[in-house]
N, C-alpha and C positions, 0 to 999 in steps of 0.2 A: 874063513868065515869069522873066527875070533877077532880078526883085524877089523872087519865091518862092523861088528858089534861094539868094540872098543872105540872106533872112530866115532859111531853114532853116539855112545855115551859121553865122549869128550865134547862133541858138538852140542849135546843136550844140556850138559853142565854149563859150557861157555854161555849158551843162550839164557840159561837160568840166571847166571851172574850178571847179565846185561839188562834183564827185566827190571824197570823201575820198582823200588819198593813202595807198598802202600804207605800213605802218611800215618803216623802214629795216632792211635785212637785216644780219646779222653785228653787231648791236648788243649790247653787254654793259652790263648793269643792275647797279647797285651799291646794296645796301640794308643798313641795320642796325637790326635789332629790339632794343629795349632794355627789359629787364625789372628794375624795381626794387621790385616789389611782392612780398610774402611770400605773397600770396593764390595758392593752388594753381589756382584756376580762371584767373587771369592767365597762369600758366605754361602751362596747356593752350591758352589763346587764343594765346600766341607760337608754339607748335608748330603750330596750326593755320593762323594767319596765313602763317608761313613756307612751309608745304607749298602753301597756295592760291597764294602768290606765285610758287612755282616751277612750279606748274601752269599758272597763267595767263600768265606771261611767255613760255612756249614760243612759237616756236622760238628766240627770243633766249636768249643766254647770260646767266648772273647770278652776282654775287658776293654771297653772303648771309653775314651775320654775326649771331649772337645774343649780345648782351652782357648780362651780369648784374652788377648792383652793388647796394649797400643790402640791403633785405630779399629782393630777387630772387635773392641768391646761392645760395639753397637749390635752385634749379632745376637747379644744376651738380652737385650732391652725389649721391653714390651711392646715397643713401637716397631720392631724389626719385622720386615716382611718374611722373613724365614720362620716366625712363630709356629706356624702349623707343622712345618717339617721338623722343628726342635722337638714339639710335643710327640710326634709319631716315633722319633728316634728314642726318646725318653722311654716309651713303652717297649722298646726293644732292648732297654737296659743301658742305653748311652748315657754317660754323665756329662753335664756341661758345667764348665767352671770358668768364674770371670775374676779377673785380676783386680784387687782392690786398689792398687796403685793407679791402673788405668781408669777405674770408675772415678776416683777423685779427679784426675787430670781432665776427664770429659764431663764432669759434673753429673754422675750417675749415681744415684742412690740404691740401696739394696731393694728399697720397695719399687724402683723402676725396672727390676730385673723379672724375666719371665718366671713364671712358677716353676720350681724344682731346680733352678740354677743355683749352685753353691758358689761361694767366694774363697780365695785364698788371698794372703797379703801380698804375694808377689808372683806373678805368672811365669817369669824367668826362673825362680826358685822351684815352682812347681814342675816346670819342665825338666829342669836338671835332675830333680828328684825322681821323677818318673823315668828318666834315661837310665839312671843309676839302679833303679829297680828292674831293669830289663825291657821297659816299653820301647816299642818302635816308634819313631818320631817321624810324622808326616807333616810337612810345613805346607799350608795351603795359601796361595797367592804369593804377593811379593814380600 
């Protein structure tokens, strides 16, 4: 009888060690989505991915940035078809950042940007700094 109880206890302990642990509570995740493509399908993908990430990461907190440089700079312009999606994601706390180098190259002024978009001197420097700070990097498009 003692052997049966011991075997049962060992089996129970073994099962408990195989049970996945619950994710840590009060975790804050950091992610940067980078858009460098002028393809509007990629712009839409960036918006969808950011939204899915926020939905999926709950109840954990998240710091999310969408960075545009190169041909992707158009996603931040007032004329971009993704403007309404951008505004909705801003309400959810997503930060949108435009590269000033790309803005100059594409003749986009700060006044041409959607409301709430901030700028950085160099998109690639912003990306490197975010990665050094522990942000996950998601490249959207080509």
